[in-house]
C-alpha positions as CSV (number, residue, x, y, z in Angstrom):
1,M,109.3,90.3,156.4
2,V,112.2,92.6,155.5
3,G,111.8,96.4,155.3
4,F,114.2,99.2,154.6
5,Y,113.9,102.9,154.8
6,G,112.8,104.2,151.5
7,H,111.8,102.0,148.5
8,V,113.4,100.1,145.7
9,Y,112.2,101.3,142.2
10,D,112.8,97.9,140.6
11,D,109.7,95.9,139.9
12,T,111.7,92.6,140.0
13,S,112.6,93.3,143.6
14,I,110.6,91.8,146.5
15,L,111.1,95.2,148.2
16,N,109.5,97.2,145.3
17,R,107.3,100.2,146.1
18,N,104.5,99.2,143.7
19,S,103.2,96.2,145.5
20,V,103.8,94.3,142.3
21,P,103.8,90.5,143.1
22,V,107.2,89.0,142.8
23,F,108.1,85.4,143.4
24,G,111.8,85.3,144.3
25,A,114.6,87.5,145.3
26,S,116.3,89.7,142.8
27,G,120.0,90.6,142.7
28,V,119.1,93.8,144.4
29,D,117.4,91.9,147.2
30,T,120.3,89.5,147.6
31,L,122.7,92.4,147.8
32,A,120.5,94.3,150.4
33,L,120.4,91.2,152.6
34,K,124.1,90.6,152.3
35,M,124.7,94.2,153.2
36,L,122.3,94.0,156.1
37,Y,124.1,90.9,157.6
38,N,127.6,91.7,156.7
39,P,129.6,92.7,160.0
40,E,132.2,94.5,157.7
41,I,129.4,97.0,156.5
42,T,128.9,99.5,159.3
43,I,126.3,102.1,159.9
44,G,127.1,105.4,158.3
45,M,129.1,104.1,155.4
46,S,128.8,106.3,152.3
47,Y,127.6,105.0,149.0
48,L,131.1,105.4,147.7
49,E,132.6,103.4,150.5
50,L,130.1,100.6,149.7
51,I,131.1,100.8,146.0
52,D,134.7,100.4,147.0
53,Y,134.1,97.6,149.4
54,Y,132.0,95.5,146.9
55,Q,134.1,96.5,143.8
56,D,136.5,93.5,144.0
57,K,133.9,91.0,145.4
58,E,131.6,88.7,143.6
59,I,128.0,89.6,144.5
């Protein structure tokens, strides 16, 4: 089980807020897990810093 503060407003995400059954990870889910386990992503990074970090990377 994975949980994050807040909710994802994408019904294709396994983290969606509507309890809609989903059978597989979406792109949003994959990115969230990559961010969670990436040692280069640090607590306190702003949204703009994350955009800059991932801009040149293939997600």
